[in-house]
N, CA, C and O of each residue as an XYZ file, in Angstrom:
456
protein
N       0.788     -0.958     -0.031
C       0.342      0.012     -0.205
C       0.763      1.145     -0.056
O       0.393      2.111     -0.724
N       1.495      1.163      0.735
C       2.587      2.478      0.719
C       3.738      2.652     -0.245
O       4.392      3.682     -0.412
N       3.880      1.545     -0.825
C       4.854      1.186     -2.131
C       3.821      2.217     -3.169
O       4.266      3.247     -3.674
N       2.606      1.813     -3.346
C       1.638      2.375     -4.222
C       1.800      3.790     -4.319
O       1.925      4.487     -5.326
N       1.776      4.119     -3.046
C       1.736      5.879     -2.708
C       3.062      6.513     -3.295
O       3.111      7.505     -4.021
N       4.009      5.839     -2.895
C       5.215      6.618     -2.927
C       5.547      6.438     -4.512
O       6.313      7.272     -4.996
N       4.954      5.263     -5.483
C       5.477      5.029     -6.714
C       4.386      5.720     -7.554
O       4.738      6.002     -8.699
N       3.278      6.007     -7.244
C       2.333      7.203     -7.731
C       2.986      8.768     -7.595
O       2.932      9.653     -8.450
N       3.581      8.828     -6.334
C       4.183     10.256     -6.169
C       4.884     10.411     -6.979
O       4.735     11.451     -7.621
N       5.899      9.560     -7.336
C       7.412      9.326     -8.160
C       6.954      9.778     -9.337
O       7.352     10.809     -9.877
N       6.007      8.939     -9.824
C       5.287      9.416    -11.313
C       4.557     10.446    -11.508
O       4.390     10.655    -12.710
N       3.964     11.306    -10.714
C       3.263     12.361    -10.855
C       4.676     13.355    -11.133
O       4.838     13.934    -12.207
N       5.632     13.446    -10.015
C       6.578     14.445    -10.207
C       7.415     14.265    -11.733
O       7.828     15.145    -12.488
N       7.482     12.816    -11.851
C       8.012     12.580    -13.565
C       7.486     13.207    -14.546
O       8.103     13.672    -15.503
N       5.956     13.264    -14.301
C       5.049     13.656    -15.541
C       5.230     15.262    -15.569
O       5.398     15.917    -16.597
N       5.168     15.775    -14.264
C       5.153     17.201    -14.536
C       6.738     17.901    -14.649
O       6.979     19.089    -14.867
N       7.444     17.114    -14.494
C       8.787     17.459    -14.920
C       8.878     17.569    -16.298
O       9.262     18.568    -16.906
N       8.422     16.247    -16.897
C       8.200     16.114    -18.480
C       7.621     17.330    -18.969
O       8.180     18.071    -19.778
N       6.289     17.558    -18.377
C       5.444     18.560    -19.110
C       6.101     19.948    -19.096
O       6.037     20.605    -20.135
N       6.622     20.377    -18.199
C       7.638     21.614    -17.589
C       8.590     21.701    -18.886
O       8.668     22.722    -19.568
N       9.370     20.409    -19.173
C      10.429     20.704    -19.914
C       9.787     20.881    -21.761
O      10.281     21.511    -22.696
N       8.867     20.256    -21.710
C       8.018     20.295    -23.124
C       7.544     21.873    -23.198
O       7.889     22.562    -24.158
N       6.808     22.357    -22.231
C       6.769     23.751    -22.206
C       7.562     24.688    -22.348
O       7.303     25.753    -22.909
N       8.814     24.307    -21.750
C       9.963     25.244    -22.150
C      10.607     25.146    -23.564
O      11.220     26.084    -24.073
N      10.444     24.087    -24.083
C      11.183     23.904    -25.393
C      10.117     24.277    -26.390
O      10.452     24.383    -27.570
N       8.892     24.483    -26.041
C       7.643     24.905    -27.056
C       8.315     26.507    -26.920
O       8.972     27.034    -27.817
N       8.074     26.988    -25.923
C       8.320     28.826    -25.750
C       9.724     28.751    -26.543
O       9.682     29.342    -27.623
N      10.764     28.241    -26.278
C      12.080     28.675    -26.986
C      11.979     28.391    -28.772
O      12.754     28.972    -29.531
N      10.972     27.473    -29.250
C      10.795     27.459    -30.361
C       9.953     28.767    -31.143
O      10.132     29.331    -32.223
N       8.988     28.941    -30.076
C       8.258     30.049    -30.653
C       8.703     31.470    -30.574
O       8.300     32.412    -31.257
N       9.745     31.470    -29.475
C      10.360     32.710    -29.848
C      11.300     33.279    -30.903
O      12.266     32.660    -31.351
N      10.952     34.457    -31.246
C      11.571     34.729    -32.368
C      13.167     35.030    -32.363
O      13.723     35.379    -31.321
N      13.735     34.906    -33.347
C      15.441     34.773    -33.023
C      15.906     36.515    -33.007
O      16.689     36.909    -32.143
N      15.329     37.479    -34.055
C      15.457     38.901    -33.976
C      15.321     39.432    -32.296
O      14.412     39.137    -31.521
N      16.418     40.225    -32.044
C      16.347     40.561    -30.580
C      15.534     42.170    -30.750
O      15.960     43.135    -30.116
N      14.662     42.251    -31.427
C      13.925     43.821    -31.577
C      12.830     44.088    -30.453
O      12.174     43.205    -29.900
N      12.742     45.466    -30.206
C      11.772     45.557    -29.260
C      10.272     45.279    -30.047
O      10.207     45.066    -31.258
N       9.169     45.315    -29.210
C       7.889     44.843    -29.779
C       6.831     45.404    -28.708
O       7.066     45.342    -27.501
N       5.644     45.957    -29.232
C       4.511     46.293    -28.261
C       3.167     45.413    -28.460
O       2.679     45.201    -29.570
N       2.789     45.073    -27.604
C       1.492     44.524    -27.251
C       0.547     45.458    -26.908
O       0.462     45.905    -25.765
N      -0.294     45.842    -27.970
C      -1.713     46.384    -27.394
C      -2.926     46.067    -27.030
O      -3.700     45.465    -27.775
N      -3.147     46.358    -26.110
C      -4.685     45.911    -25.366
C      -5.573     46.894    -25.594
O      -5.204     48.067    -25.556
N      -7.167     46.469    -25.924
C      -8.258     47.392    -25.850
C      -8.836     47.445    -24.591
O      -8.861     46.355    -24.020
N      -9.314     48.393    -23.978
C     -10.318     48.354    -22.937
C     -11.495     48.954    -23.098
O     -11.460     50.094    -22.635
N     -12.558     48.655    -23.577
C     -13.688     49.281    -24.234
C     -14.636     49.574    -22.855
O     -14.542     48.953    -21.797
N     -15.411     50.489    -23.097
C     -16.306     50.997    -21.976
C     -17.170     49.822    -21.242
O     -17.953     49.169    -21.931
N     -17.056     49.595    -20.087
C     -17.726     48.728    -19.398
C     -17.047     47.121    -19.326
O     -17.723     46.100    -19.200
N     -15.747     47.166    -19.425
C     -14.946     46.040    -19.602
C     -14.441     46.019    -17.973
O     -13.704     46.873    -17.479
N     -15.033     44.793    -17.225
C     -14.861     44.701    -15.935
C     -13.115     44.061    -15.680
O     -12.402     44.377    -14.727
N     -12.812     43.320    -16.564
C     -11.637     42.622    -16.156
C     -10.356     43.285    -17.277
O      -9.569     42.534    -17.854
N     -10.341     44.474    -17.402
C      -9.260     45.011    -18.007
C      -7.640     45.053    -17.390
O      -6.573     45.179    -17.992
N      -7.971     44.876    -15.786
C      -6.585     44.794    -15.311
C      -6.129     43.512    -15.349
O      -4.904     43.385    -15.338
N      -6.950     42.307    -15.399
C      -6.555     41.311    -15.307
C      -5.730     41.232    -16.764
O      -4.528     41.003    -16.896
N      -6.763     41.499    -17.875
C      -5.674     41.349    -18.901
C      -4.655     41.907    -19.264
O      -3.936     41.493    -20.173
N      -4.459     42.923    -18.599
C      -3.105     43.575    -18.808
C      -2.003     42.821    -17.814
O      -0.835     42.631    -18.154
N      -2.548     42.432    -16.559
C      -1.595     41.606    -15.537
C      -1.164     40.487    -16.164
O       0.030     40.188    -16.162
N      -2.243     39.634    -16.866
C      -1.849     38.246    -17.669
C      -0.966     38.878    -18.873
O      -0.109     38.008    -19.033
N      -0.814     39.461    -19.403
C      -0.116     40.090    -20.943
C       1.126     40.256    -20.162
O       1.964     39.483    -20.624
N       1.710     41.101    -18.938
C       2.664     41.123    -18.217
C       3.249     39.777    -17.809
O       4.368     39.388    -18.143
N       2.452     39.157    -17.115
C       3.086     37.656    -16.873
C       3.573     36.979    -18.027
O       4.775     36.714    -18.018
N       2.990     36.687    -18.887
C       3.161     36.120    -20.169
C       4.368     36.644    -20.739
O       5.234     35.787    -20.913
N       4.720     38.031    -21.141
C       6.022     38.383    -21.337
C       7.053     38.336    -20.700
O       8.205     38.396    -21.130
N       6.607     38.199    -19.390
C       7.745     37.977    -18.225
C       8.200     36.247    -18.150
O       9.182     35.758    -17.591
N       7.285     35.669    -18.799
C       7.488     34.249    -18.788
C       8.377     33.793    -19.721
O       9.315     33.030    -19.494
N       7.967     34.429    -21.126
C       9.055     34.058    -22.171
C      10.367     34.711    -21.891
O      11.364     34.185    -22.385
N      10.492     35.716    -21.213
C      11.824     36.532    -20.806
C      12.025     37.689    -21.691
O      13.133     38.215    -21.797
N      11.023     38.088    -22.308
C      11.211     39.137    -22.981
C      10.956     40.572    -22.444
O      10.688     41.483    -23.226
N      11.051     40.791    -20.926
C      10.577     41.814    -20.287
C      11.308     43.190    -20.623
O      10.621     44.181    -20.377
N      12.247     43.364    -21.006
C      13.191     44.133    -21.337
C      13.027     44.841    -22.705
O      13.475     45.980    -22.836
N      12.368     44.180    -23.783
C      12.262     44.286    -24.800
C      10.941     44.581    -25.491
O      10.733     45.071    -26.601
N       9.692     43.949    -24.093
C       8.394     44.452    -24.687
C       7.696     45.548    -23.783
O       8.014     45.845    -22.631
N       6.639     46.107    -24.576
C       6.228     47.153    -24.121
C       4.799     46.753    -24.210
O       4.557     46.120    -25.238
N       3.660     46.969    -23.321
C       2.344     46.169    -23.080
C       1.631     47.351    -22.562
O       1.617     47.772    -21.406
N       0.904     47.924    -23.851
C       0.211     49.106    -23.923
C      -1.369     49.033    -23.860
O      -1.954     48.579    -24.843
N      -2.088     49.453    -22.763
C      -3.384     49.556    -22.825
C      -4.014     50.697    -23.383
O      -3.510     51.808    -23.217
N      -4.911     50.564    -23.934
C      -5.437     51.964    -24.550
C      -6.727     51.471    -24.215
O      -7.325     50.442    -24.531
N      -7.130     52.839    -23.214
C      -8.308     52.985    -22.706
C      -9.290     53.741    -23.428
O      -9.183     54.953    -23.611
N     -10.549     52.819    -23.973
C     -12.051     53.604    -24.777
C     -12.911     53.562    -23.675
O     -13.976     52.956    -23.797
N     -12.647     54.067    -22.696
C     -13.952     54.469    -21.850
C     -13.925     53.591    -20.555
O     -15.007     53.412    -19.994
N     -12.925     53.088    -20.083
C     -13.184     52.369    -18.638
C     -13.564     53.141    -17.726
O     -13.340     54.351    -17.730
N     -14.209     52.502    -16.804
C     -14.863     53.088    -15.577
C     -13.582     53.145    -14.833
O     -12.617     52.386    -14.921
N     -13.808     54.515    -13.848
C     -12.826     54.826    -12.874
C     -11.936     53.999    -11.928
O     -10.734     54.188    -11.738
N     -12.721     53.037    -11.355
C     -11.992     52.170    -10.329
C     -11.275     51.224    -11.657
O     -10.115     51.056    -11.280
N     -11.343     50.939    -12.226
C     -10.770     49.829    -13.217
C      -9.745     50.594    -13.961
O      -8.886     49.864    -14.454
N      -9.589     51.895    -14.186
C      -8.450     52.787    -14.527
C      -7.693     52.826    -13.424
O      -6.558     52.387    -13.608
N      -7.936     53.208    -12.318
C      -7.132     53.372    -11.027
C      -6.319     52.227    -11.160
O      -5.144     52.379    -11.495
N      -6.884     50.839    -10.897
C      -6.392     49.614    -10.855
C      -5.370     49.714    -12.013
O      -4.179     49.527    -11.767
N      -5.693     49.937    -12.980
C      -4.467     49.673    -14.146
C      -3.228     50.488    -14.316
O      -2.170     50.171    -14.859
N      -3.660     51.856    -13.610
C      -2.741     53.126    -13.397
C      -1.678     52.645    -12.196
O      -0.541     53.113    -12.147
N      -2.261     51.476    -11.054
C      -1.549     51.413    -10.086
C      -0.337     50.269    -10.689
O       0.848     50.261    -10.356
N      -1.054     49.270    -11.726
C      -0.261     48.346    -12.054
C       0.799     49.066    -12.863
O       1.981     48.827    -12.617
N       0.525     49.775    -13.640
C       1.531     50.494    -14.556
C       2.746     51.087    -13.902
O       3.874     51.111    -14.394
N       2.447     51.478    -12.943
C       3.313     52.440    -11.741
C       4.193     51.417    -10.917
O       5.158     51.766    -10.237
N       3.808     50.286    -11.037
C       4.600     49.335    -10.037
C       5.472     48.353    -11.254
O       6.496     47.778    -10.886
N       5.154     48.259    -12.216
C       5.371     47.311    -13.228
C       6.391     47.762    -14.533
O       5.957     48.659    -15.255
N       7.345     47.343    -14.765
C       8.062     47.740    -15.846
C       7.644     47.396    -17.238
O       7.513     46.204    -17.518
N       7.387     48.456    -18.281
C       6.863     47.812    -19.247
C       5.505     47.800    -19.661
O       5.227     47.217    -20.708
N       4.527     48.415    -18.927
C       3.318     48.199    -18.978
C       2.872     49.897    -18.963
O       3.441     50.680    -18.203
N       1.909     50.281    -19.798
C       1.693     51.731    -19.745
C       0.113     51.534    -20.102
O      -0.468     50.532    -20.520
N      -0.394     52.869    -19.784
C      -1.791     52.967    -19.949
C      -2.279     54.543    -20.494
O      -2.242     55.631    -19.920
N      -2.642     54.238    -21.551
C      -2.788     55.594    -22.486
C      -4.415     55.709    -23.054
O      -5.267     54.822    -22.988
N      -4.523     56.712    -23.475
C      -5.893     57.161    -24.374
C      -5.817     57.035    -25.848
O      -4.632     56.967    -26.174
N      -6.549     56.981    -26.787
C      -6.740     56.746    -28.108
C      -5.453     57.574    -28.743
O      -4.557     57.065    -29.416
N      -5.574     59.002    -28.362
C      -5.030     59.829    -29.153
C      -3.214     59.722    -28.620
O      -2.372     60.333    -29.280
N      -2.920     59.122    -27.734
C      -1.856     59.125    -27.268
C      -1.114     57.755    -27.697
O       0.056     57.749    -27.314
N      -1.489     56.642    -28.368
C      -0.855     55.637    -28.545
C       0.327     55.824    -29.386
O       1.309     55.087    -29.305
N       0.205     57.103    -30.432
C       1.084     57.052    -31.304
C       2.821     57.486    -30.821
O       3.906     57.123    -31.275
N       2.516     58.228    -29.930
C       3.792     58.556    -29.175
C       4.361     57.549    -28.419
O       5.538     57.717    -28.103
N       3.660     56.282    -27.960
C       3.905     55.326    -27.634
C       4.699     54.447    -28.218
O       5.646     53.818    -27.744
N       4.102     54.447    -29.625
C       4.568     53.470    -30.586
C       6.000     54.248    -31.167
O       6.930     53.596    -31.641
N       6.015     55.527    -31.067
C       7.065     56.068    -31.936
C       8.242     55.998    -30.835
O       9.439     55.915    -31.111
N       7.843     56.032    -29.898
C       8.978     55.801    -28.450
C       9.949     54.505    -28.815
O      11.167     54.454    -28.650
N       9.179     53.584    -29.297
C       9.750     52.495    -29.449
C      10.911     52.455    -30.591
O      11.696     51.507    -30.602
N      11.009     53.568    -31.612
C      11.444     53.361    -33.004
C      12.823     53.908    -32.547
O      13.748     54.000    -33.354
């Protein structure tokens, strides 16, 4: 009985290790070879209640790939409510590479990359 539990725990850890290695290899294959700067633009419409989670998720994905220094994540505010905008502004202040702007300001952020 104890042997079965130990073997199942070891098998679980081995399978998790294999999955983690495959995930790492997949990320390295999909990563572009050129080391250029790029922007990810996220649109937040009026009534969008999960804009902050979209911004946070995009930031985590970029840092998972290891491109935090080359990427800019720009959220364009098309009428977010005040509370959601405040949360996004706090995230942008505390995190590197996250920006919040209005539609008329987006060109300034894009031209800043060149």
